[in-house]
N, C-alpha and C positions, 0 to 999 in steps of 0.2 A: 343172359349169355353165360356161357361157361368158358373159363380160361384155365386150361390144364386141370380139369376135373373139379374146380370149385366155382362158386358164383362170383361174378364180377360186381363188386359193390360200389363202384365209382358212379357218380351221377352222370347222366348222358351229356351234360354240358359242364365241363370243368374249367373253363377259362375264367380268369379273374376279371371281375367287373367292378367299376368304381360305383360305390353306393350312391343312390340318388340324393341322399342327404348331403353328402360331400359336394356334389355338383351344385346343389341349391345353395349351400353355404358359400362356395367359391363365387357364384354369381351375385349373391347378396352382398358379400364383402366388396366385390368389384364395384357394384353400384354405390355402395357407401363411400368408397374411396374417390368417386367422381365429384362429391360435394366440395372437399377442399381443393381438388384440382381446378374446379371452376373459379374459385377465389384466386388461385395462383394465375390463372389465365387472365383474369381481370386486372391483375397487377402487372400484366404485360411481360411475364417471364418467358424464357425460351421454351419451346415445346419439348425439347429433349430433357430439360431439367424437370418439367412437369411429369413427363412420362417416367423418368427414373424415379421420381418421388412416389408416383402411384404404384409402380411395380414393386419397389422395395417395401412400401407400406402394406401392400396387399400380401406379399410373401410372408412378412412378419406376422400379419394377422392370421394367415392360414396356418402358420406354424403354431401359434398360440391356440387356435381353435381346434386343430386336429391332434396335436401332440403337446399338451400343456406342460412340457418339461421345464422350460424357462419362463413360465408365465409370470412369476413374481418379479422377474427382472424385465421382461419384454413389455408387459402390459402398461406400466407407467410411461415407457418410451413411446409406445404406440399412441397412448392417449395424448401426450404432449404434441407429438408430430401431427396428429389428426386435428387437434384444436388450434394449433398455432396459426394457420392461415385465417381462421375466423377472428382471432384476437387482434391481429395486426391489420390495419386498414389496407386495402389494395393499393391506394396511392402511396402510402408510406413504404410498403413492401416494394413497390416498383421503383421508388427512389433509392432504396437501399441496394437492391439487386437489379441492375439495368439489364436490358435485353442483350446488349453487346458484350457483357461481361465486365465492364468497367465498374469500379466502385463509385457510388454516387458521391457528389460533392455536397456534404452536409452543411458545411460552414459557408456563409456568404460574406464576402469582403465588403464591409461598410465603412472603410476608412475614407475620409474626405480626399478628394483628388490631389490636392497640393501636399498632403502629409504622407503620401506613399513614397517609400524609398526609391522605387524604380521610375517615378514620374519626374520629369524635368521641373525645375523651380518655376513658379509662376512669374510672369513679367512684373517688374516693379514700376510703379508710376511715380514720377518726380514732380 
């Protein structure tokens, strides 16, 4: 085709297309992020917290993979955030972070009944 007396050198299809490698990388990282998410689900965490964890972790991993600008800073954070659910047992993680948002009571009261300050004094026998 000629445009104003010269050849038009544009390719016939000039829309920007996401490279297949980037799509494959995004899907692969998403599947990789589901492994620690399953551990968090076994710890009985709230679904919103798990989803937030996965989305943030996936976004940071995509930033490091596609634009390694802050890779020296982000990679150790990503590694620790990804490994942490595997290191902590699901039962312990569930006790620390409860589903309803309350902090878990880690210390158990083992004081004998009569020695507690809020208990009434035991009856004395004469």
